[in-house]
LUMVEX-560125 format. One record per residue (C-alpha): residue number from 0; residue in one letter; x, y, z. Coordinates in nm, 3 decimals, padded with zeros to 5 digits. Example, Ala and Ser with C-alpha at 12.3 -4.5 7.8 and 13.67 -1.06 7.14 Angstrom:
+-----+------+---------+---------+---------+
|  nr | rest |    east |   north |      up |
+-----+------+---------+---------+---------+
|   0 |    a |  01.230 | -00.450 |  00.780 |
|   1 |    s |  01.367 | -00.106 |  00.714 |
+-----+------+---------+---------+---------+
END
This chain:
+-----+------+---------+---------+---------+
|  nr | rest |    east |   north |      up |
+-----+------+---------+---------+---------+
|   0 |    m | -00.002 |  00.007 |  00.004 |
|   1 |    n |  00.138 |  00.339 | -00.086 |
|   2 |    e |  00.183 |  00.574 |  00.202 |
|   3 |    i |  00.024 |  00.920 |  00.157 |
|   4 |    y |  00.228 |  01.202 |  00.328 |
|   5 |    r |  00.303 |  01.564 |  00.276 |
|   6 |    l |  00.617 |  01.686 |  00.123 |
|   7 |    s |  00.850 |  01.908 |  00.314 |
|   8 |    n |  00.902 |  02.273 |  00.206 |
|   9 |    v |  01.283 |  02.164 |  00.127 |
|  10 |    t |  01.136 |  01.886 | -00.099 |
|  11 |    k |  00.889 |  02.106 | -00.266 |
|  12 |    e |  01.158 |  02.380 | -00.349 |
|  13 |    y |  01.396 |  02.101 | -00.479 |
|  14 |    l |  01.125 |  01.952 | -00.692 |
|  15 |    n |  01.007 |  02.289 | -00.828 |
|  16 |    t |  01.346 |  02.376 | -00.941 |
|  17 |    f |  01.389 |  02.031 | -01.088 |
|  18 |    h |  01.062 |  02.040 | -01.289 |
|  19 |    c |  01.172 |  02.390 | -01.421 |
|  20 |    i |  01.502 |  02.246 | -01.531 |
|  21 |    l |  01.311 |  01.936 | -01.683 |
|  22 |    d |  01.084 |  02.163 | -01.880 |
|  23 |    d |  01.385 |  02.358 | -02.004 |
|  24 |    m |  01.537 |  02.048 | -02.108 |
|  25 |    i |  01.241 |  01.913 | -02.297 |
|  26 |    k |  01.200 |  02.255 | -02.478 |
|  27 |    g |  01.552 |  02.251 | -02.571 |
|  28 |    m |  01.595 |  01.919 | -02.697 |
|  29 |    t |  01.260 |  01.910 | -02.902 |
|  30 |    e |  01.288 |  02.245 | -03.038 |
|  31 |    a |  01.655 |  02.216 | -03.141 |
|  32 |    e |  01.723 |  02.321 | -03.503 |
|  33 |    l |  01.782 |  01.996 | -03.689 |
|  34 |    n |  01.906 |  01.935 | -04.030 |
|  35 |    n |  02.040 |  01.671 | -04.270 |
|  36 |    s |  02.364 |  01.606 | -04.068 |
|  37 |    i |  02.312 |  01.317 | -03.781 |
|  38 |    s |  02.635 |  01.447 | -03.620 |
|  39 |    h |  02.482 |  01.798 | -03.598 |
|  40 |    n |  02.145 |  01.678 | -03.486 |
|  41 |    f |  02.295 |  01.480 | -03.197 |
|  42 |    i |  02.512 |  01.768 | -03.061 |
|  43 |    v |  02.223 |  02.027 | -03.079 |
|  44 |    q |  02.005 |  01.793 | -02.886 |
|  45 |    m |  02.255 |  01.672 | -02.647 |
|  46 |    i |  02.386 |  01.992 | -02.532 |
|  47 |    p |  02.039 |  02.092 | -02.361 |
|  48 |    h |  02.048 |  01.737 | -02.220 |
|  49 |    h |  02.399 |  01.800 | -02.059 |
|  50 |    r |  02.297 |  02.146 | -01.955 |
|  51 |    a |  01.995 |  01.993 | -01.746 |
|  52 |    a |  02.220 |  01.738 | -01.589 |
|  53 |    i |  02.463 |  02.035 | -01.471 |
|  54 |    e |  02.158 |  02.225 | -01.341 |
|  55 |    m |  02.029 |  01.917 | -01.165 |
|  56 |    s |  02.342 |  01.868 | -00.995 |
|  57 |    h |  02.362 |  02.225 | -00.881 |
|  58 |    n |  02.012 |  02.185 | -00.750 |
|  59 |    i |  02.087 |  01.872 | -00.540 |
|  60 |    l |  02.414 |  02.027 | -00.403 |
|  61 |    r |  02.201 |  02.299 | -00.234 |
|  62 |    y |  02.019 |  02.041 | -00.042 |
|  63 |    t |  02.233 |  01.706 |  00.009 |
|  64 |    t |  02.467 |  01.654 |  00.295 |
|  65 |    n |  02.554 |  01.309 |  00.149 |
|  66 |    i |  02.917 |  01.308 |  00.060 |
|  67 |    p |  02.922 |  01.026 | -00.200 |
|  68 |    l |  02.608 |  01.217 | -00.381 |
|  69 |    q |  02.803 |  01.543 | -00.356 |
|  70 |    s |  03.083 |  01.356 | -00.564 |
|  71 |    i |  02.847 |  01.223 | -00.814 |
|  72 |    a |  02.701 |  01.565 | -00.869 |
|  73 |    e |  03.023 |  01.740 | -00.894 |
|  74 |    g |  03.140 |  01.476 | -01.129 |
|  75 |    i |  02.849 |  01.535 | -01.339 |
|  76 |    i |  02.901 |  01.903 | -01.358 |
|  77 |    q |  03.277 |  01.859 | -01.442 |
|  78 |    e |  03.232 |  01.590 | -01.701 |
|  79 |    q |  02.926 |  01.745 | -01.882 |
|  80 |    t |  03.075 |  02.103 | -01.864 |
|  81 |    k |  03.374 |  01.956 | -02.057 |
|  82 |    s |  03.148 |  01.746 | -02.301 |
|  83 |    i |  02.959 |  02.047 | -02.409 |
|  84 |    e |  03.290 |  02.242 | -02.470 |
|  85 |    n |  03.400 |  01.950 | -02.668 |
|  86 |    m |  03.081 |  01.923 | -02.879 |
|  87 |    l |  03.074 |  02.302 | -02.951 |
|  88 |    d |  03.430 |  02.291 | -03.067 |
|  89 |    i |  03.344 |  02.032 | -03.319 |
|  90 |    l |  02.978 |  02.141 | -03.408 |
|  91 |    e |  03.088 |  02.353 | -03.720 |
|  92 |    d |  03.286 |  02.074 | -03.877 |
|  93 |    c |  03.067 |  01.800 | -03.772 |
|  94 |    s |  02.750 |  01.972 | -03.933 |
|  95 |    q |  02.934 |  01.929 | -04.266 |
|  96 |    k |  02.889 |  01.538 | -04.243 |
|  97 |    i |  02.573 |  01.512 | -04.450 |
|  98 |    n |  02.357 |  01.185 | -04.421 |
|  99 |    s |  02.099 |  01.048 | -04.645 |
| 100 |    e |  01.724 |  01.130 | -04.587 |
| 101 |    r |  01.648 |  00.766 | -04.483 |
| 102 |    d |  01.928 |  00.763 | -04.235 |
| 103 |    v |  01.834 |  01.096 | -04.081 |
| 104 |    y |  01.469 |  00.965 | -04.061 |
| 105 |    l |  01.565 |  00.642 | -03.904 |
| 106 |    y |  01.810 |  00.812 | -03.668 |
| 107 |    q |  01.562 |  01.086 | -03.530 |
| 108 |    r |  01.287 |  00.837 | -03.532 |
| 109 |    r |  01.473 |  00.653 | -03.256 |
| 110 |    v |  01.596 |  00.968 | -03.085 |
| 111 |    d |  01.236 |  01.079 | -03.051 |
| 112 |    r |  01.123 |  00.747 | -02.895 |
| 113 |    i |  01.431 |  00.757 | -02.655 |
| 114 |    m |  01.351 |  01.096 | -02.537 |
| 115 |    e |  00.975 |  01.038 | -02.492 |
| 116 |    v |  01.070 |  00.739 | -02.271 |
| 117 |    m |  01.328 |  00.956 | -02.077 |
| 118 |    f |  01.108 |  01.242 | -02.031 |
| 119 |    s |  00.832 |  01.035 | -01.900 |
| 120 |    a |  01.057 |  00.856 | -01.651 |
| 121 |    m |  01.197 |  01.185 | -01.535 |
| 122 |    e |  00.865 |  01.332 | -01.499 |
| 123 |    n |  00.713 |  01.048 | -01.321 |
| 124 |    a |  01.004 |  00.944 | -01.081 |
| 125 |    r |  00.901 |  00.839 | -00.750 |
| 126 |    t |  00.906 |  01.125 | -00.514 |
| 127 |    n |  00.935 |  01.131 | -00.124 |
| 128 |    n |  01.104 |  01.348 |  00.127 |
| 129 |    n |  01.422 |  01.223 |  00.051 |
| 130 |    v |  01.575 |  01.453 | -00.201 |
| 131 |    n |  01.899 |  01.246 | -00.244 |
| 132 |    g |  01.682 |  00.954 | -00.366 |
| 133 |    d |  01.451 |  01.186 | -00.574 |
| 134 |    f |  01.785 |  01.324 | -00.762 |
| 135 |    m |  01.899 |  00.971 | -00.817 |
| 136 |    r |  01.573 |  00.835 | -00.947 |
| 137 |    e |  01.553 |  01.143 | -01.186 |
| 138 |    m |  01.916 |  01.128 | -01.297 |
| 139 |    i |  01.938 |  00.744 | -01.387 |
| 140 |    p |  01.685 |  00.774 | -01.652 |
| 141 |    h |  01.836 |  01.095 | -01.776 |
| 142 |    h |  02.169 |  00.904 | -01.790 |
| 143 |    r |  02.020 |  00.612 | -01.983 |
| 144 |    g |  01.877 |  00.854 | -02.246 |
| 145 |    a |  02.221 |  00.990 | -02.306 |
| 146 |    i |  02.368 |  00.654 | -02.323 |
| 147 |    e |  02.084 |  00.525 | -02.585 |
| 148 |    m |  02.116 |  00.838 | -02.773 |
| 149 |    s |  02.498 |  00.787 | -02.814 |
| 150 |    e |  02.464 |  00.412 | -02.894 |
| 151 |    n |  02.198 |  00.521 | -03.158 |
| 152 |    v |  02.429 |  00.779 | -03.332 |
| 153 |    l |  02.722 |  00.540 | -03.345 |
| 154 |    q |  02.517 |  00.320 | -03.605 |
| 155 |    y |  02.549 |  00.589 | -03.855 |
| 156 |    e |  02.820 |  00.778 | -04.059 |
| 157 |    i |  02.923 |  01.055 | -03.839 |
| 158 |    c |  03.212 |  01.290 | -03.815 |
| 159 |    p |  03.516 |  01.107 | -03.643 |
| 160 |    q |  03.558 |  01.398 | -03.392 |
| 161 |    l |  03.241 |  01.301 | -03.248 |
| 162 |    k |  03.318 |  00.928 | -03.176 |
| 163 |    p |  03.548 |  00.989 | -02.854 |
| 164 |    i |  03.285 |  01.216 | -02.713 |
| 165 |    l |  03.019 |  00.933 | -02.764 |
| 166 |    h |  03.229 |  00.673 | -02.595 |
| 167 |    a |  03.303 |  00.905 | -02.298 |
| 168 |    i |  02.947 |  00.970 | -02.256 |
| 169 |    i |  02.849 |  00.607 | -02.255 |
| 170 |    s |  03.136 |  00.507 | -02.016 |
| 171 |    s |  03.070 |  00.798 | -01.760 |
| 172 |    q |  02.695 |  00.770 | -01.754 |
| 173 |    r |  02.708 |  00.386 | -01.721 |
| 174 |    k |  02.948 |  00.445 | -01.427 |
| 175 |    g |  02.706 |  00.719 | -01.286 |
| 176 |    i |  02.413 |  00.475 | -01.297 |
| 177 |    r |  02.607 |  00.207 | -01.123 |
| 178 |    e |  02.706 |  00.442 | -00.847 |
| 179 |    m |  02.357 |  00.584 | -00.816 |
| 180 |    e |  02.200 |  00.245 | -00.785 |
| 181 |    r |  02.442 |  00.113 | -00.547 |
| 182 |    l |  02.342 |  00.429 | -00.334 |
| 183 |    l |  01.989 |  00.382 | -00.364 |
| 184 |    m |  02.022 |  00.012 | -00.245 |
| 185 |    q |  02.206 |  00.153 |  00.065 |
| 186 |    g |  01.886 |  00.366 |  00.127 |
| 187 |    v |  02.066 |  00.697 |  00.067 |
+-----+------+---------+---------+---------+
END
């Protein structure tokens, strides 16, 4: 049986900020200007995704006293800030890598499905008066979305400069999921 309880003011503040961040991410990803370059399209949709992770991490750092979770959040800020810088550095060159209309359609159809699942999982993450758990239950589907988007783009012809960024995203996000799942199992 689900327990019904009131959310604390701290939890309400945390969740209000989270939902604003999520709304901005959804808008940034769904309204990104796409073209006939899969490399370009990945970058312009991943940048608002990464920015949301950075903002979500800053949000939890305002509230958490859990040292391992602080380390995870600080790592997300550092890694994803660098990833954004790297993607911005290659965006112009990568936008020149043109793909077939069919490949762009197939790629984007899969991305749209990944985003739909990710947005829903983040919006509907279980909430309680433990903002640490709330953050991890929101960030895990966010990380899974980045992994799936990165794996999807690797199936197509893309600019070579993007590949190391994709592998770094996959590796760091998988590690982050493992760390957060471990903390959730410990009841953090």
